[in-house]
N, C-alpha and C positions, 0 to 999 in steps of 0.2 A: 825124605820125601819120596812118596810113591810115585811111579811112572804109570799112573792109570788115566783114562779118559773118561771124562764125565758124559754119562747118557742123559736125555736123549739128544741125539744129534740133529732131529729135525726141527726143533725150535728152542734150544736152550735159553735160560734165562741169563741176560748179561747184565752186570752190574756196572754201572759208571760213577765213580767216587770223587767227589769235588771238594777238596780242602780250599776254604778261602778266608783271606784275612785283609780287611780294610780296603778293598779293591772293588766296589760294587759294580763300577763300569765295565772292567774287565771280566768280572764273574759273569754279569749279565750275558755278554758275548759268548763266554765259555759254555754257559747252560743252554743258550740258543742253539748252540752247534750240537751239543748232546741231544737236545729235543728234536733236531732236524735229521737224525739217523733214518737211514732206508730201513735198517732193522728195528722192528717194533718192540719185540719182547725184552724190554729194558726195565731196570729199577736205576734211579738215580738218587743218590744219596749225598746230601750237602751238609759239611761240618763247617761251620762259621765260628772263627774265634776272634772275630773282629771287637774292638774296643767300643764301638758305636753301634746305632741301630740302622744304618742306612741300608746294608744289605737285607737284613730282616724285614723292613720295610718294603723294599723292592720285592722281594719273595711273596710277601703276604698280599702286596697290591696287583701283581701282575702274573703270578704262577700258579695255574689252576689244573695243571696235568697230574693226575693221580699217581703217576709213575714217580713223582719227586717226592722225596721226604727231606725236610729241612730241620737241622737243629742248631740252636745258637749256644756256644760254649764259650763265653767271655772269660771264664777262667782258665782256658785252655793255653798252654804254651807248645811250640814246635819241640818235638814231632808229635806232641799228643793228638793234634788234628788229624794226622795222617793214621797213626795207630789206632785211634777210635774207629775211624772208617774200616780199617781192616779187620775188625772185629764185628761188623755190623751188617755185612752184605749177605746176600743169599743166593748169589747168581752161580752159574756152572762156570762162567767165564767173568772177568773183571777187569777193569783199568782204572787207574788214576787219572784224573784230568785236572791239571793245575790251574788254578782261576784265572791266570793271564794267558792260557793257550787256547787253541782252537782245533777242533778235529772235523775231517771232512765228512760229508753226509754218509758216504759209502764205507767209512772206516770199519765199522763193527761186522757188517756183512761181509766185507772182502776178506778180513782177518779170520772170520769163523770158517769161510771157505778154505782158507790155507789148513787151518787144523783138521778139516775134513779130509783133505788131501794129503797131509804129512802127518800120520800118527805118532811119528817119533819126535815131533817137534815140541819144546817145552816154552818156545818164546816166538812170538810174531811180532816184526817189526817193520819200519818202513822209512824211506827217505823223509825228512821233515823240512818244510819250507820255512825259513827264517822270515819274520815279519817284524816291522818297527811298533813303536807305542800306537799307531794311528792304523795299523793293519796293512801297511805297504809293505811289498817284498823286499827283501835283502839279498844281497849275494851271499854265497856260501861261505861259512867259515871252515876251518881244517875239519872240526868234528861233525859237520853236517853233510859234507860231500857225499854223494853216493858211492857205496861200496860194491854195487852190482848195477847193471843197465837193464836187466830183467829178472822176474822173480826167481830167487835162488835159495836152495836148502843148503846151509852150511853145517858142516860138522861142530858140534857143540864144543868139543876139546879144541879144535883149530881156532874157533872165535875166542875161546877164553885166553889161549896164549897170545893172540894178537892183542886182545884188550890190555894184558899186561906188559907186552913188549912196547907197544905204542903209548901206554899211559893215556889212552884217548876213549872217550865214550861215543863210538861211532854207531852205537846201536839206539841212542837217543835217551832223551829224559823220560820220566814216569809217563807223560801223556801220549808217548809215542806208541807204546808196546800194548798187546791184549795178552792176558795170562789166564792160566787155568787156575780153577780154585784150590787144586791140591798142592799149590805152592803157598797157600795162604800163612800157615804157621811158621813157615821158614822166612817168609818175607816179614811177618809182623816181629820176629825175633831180630832180623836185620836192621829193620827201621827203628827198632828200639834200641841198637847199639850204635849205628852209624848216623851221622848227620849230613855231612857234606857229599859223601859218596855212596849213599845208601842204594841209589838206583843201579849204579855200577857194580857194587857187590852183589846185589841180587841177580843181575844179569850173568855174572860170572859164576855165581852158584848154579844157577839154572842151566847153564851151558854143561855143568858137570853131569847132570841128568838126562840130557838130550839135545836135540838139535835146534837151530835157528832159522826161521823163514825171513827173508829180507825181500821187501816189495819196493820197486824203484819209484812208484809213483807218491806224490806228496799227500800223505793221509792225516798228517799233523802239522800244525802251523804254530812254530815255538817263537814266543815274542821275546824280543830283546828291549828292555827299557831300563830306565835308570834306577827303579826300585827293586830290581831283582837280587835275590839272595847271593847269587854267582859273583856279584860285584863287591860284595861285602868282605872287606879286609879281614874280618874275624873268620868269616867262612874259609877264607884261603889258609887261615892257620889250621882250623879243623882239618881241611882237606890233607895238608901236609901231614899231619899227625896220622890220618886214618891211612894215607898210601904206605906210610911207613909200616903199619901192621899189617896191610895187605900183602906187601912184599915179603915181610916176614913170614907169614902164612903160607905164601907161594914157594917160598925157598923150602920150608919144612915138608911141604907135599911133593916136590921136584925131584925126580931120580937122576936127571941129565946135569952132569957138572957144568958144561958149558951154558946150559940154560940157568942154572944158579947163578952164575956169574953175571948174565944179564940182568937178574933180578938184584943181585946186591948192588950193582950199579945204580939202578933206578932208586933202589931204597936210599943210597948215600946222596943222591941229587935231591931227594925230597927232606932229608934231614938238613942239608943246606939250606932249602928253602925254608924250612921250619925255623932254623936259627936265624935266618936274615930277617923274619918278621918279628920274633921274639924279642931280639936284642934292642931293637929301636923302641919297641913297646916299653920294655923295662926302662929305658933310660927316660923316655917321656914321663912316664910315673914317677920316677924318682925326682926329676926336675919340678914336677907339678906338685910332688907331695901327695899324691892320692892314687887312686884306683882308675885307670883309664880304659882297661882292657874288658870289653863287653862283648859277649857273643850275641847271636840273633835272638832278641827278646828274652835273654836270660843273662844274669850276671856270670862271667868267667873272670874272676880275679887274676892279677897278675900271680898272686901267690898260687891260685889254682892252676894256671898255666904253668909255672914252674914245677908244680907237683906232678902234673901231667907228663911233662917232659922226663922227670925224675923217674916216674913208672916205666915210661918207655925204655929208658936206659937200663933199667933193672930188668925189664923182659928181654932186651938185648943181650945182657950179660948173661941171663939163663939160658937164653937160646943158644948162644954161641957155645957156651960151656958143655951143652948136651948135643950139639950138632956132630961133633967128632965120632 
């Protein structure tokens, strides 16, 4: 990824990319928050992979802003909804806006100002306010606690190390950040490879190319509700697999032995979590006489899960053999 800065800075086009799936009311609120931005030079692209036409009807009957482009992809599966959006936008800057989140009216304008002031930044993020299904504010959880009480420019290398050490996405979910167009290709590759931790892997990658601006004001509203992917038992399985690979990659890149030991410890903690999920699933499948392991909107058979773990151990064997 090049470390270039897109001109012009006076009025760059910003793309807001909204993937949505079977949540027309949340989507309506998310879109309204995008249209309410104080910064006006926007394109808003919506990719809808809903199984029904409720969202399409809502857009057709209520959305008349020429900045909005809507496409219904009934045959899409995650993560196609997001990867398609990453190939379609034209902005010099862009952000994903998940259909159940909201952004503050001044978000785009404020974050653009940060890029103007901090040319070494490759990622601008902020505090995000937790809200419930009705939009009421919720107390912070560990991930959403402020990491600074005033606008702060952090060195990317230090942020990446802390993300790995804490195994905690304190930079925020996809709706929280504003990104430069020149990370598009790298982000598309990551989101085509990772599922549960694609956002975090993207942030760590960007931290190797520049610095991070953190803003303490709530510019994103992150909704917690029962239908979230993060609460899906099978997404947890994906997450453990991905964290194992993340730590193997980190160990391969790390030169400090003490830091490698920290990453090995985290790696084995995730392996324990993976096995703790996989074994009861296997047992339930055997007792039921069928396949009970389904990932988010796509079949991940028990046999496939076992094969994935087997491939992981083969990678570990290769990695440790060549580490010495």
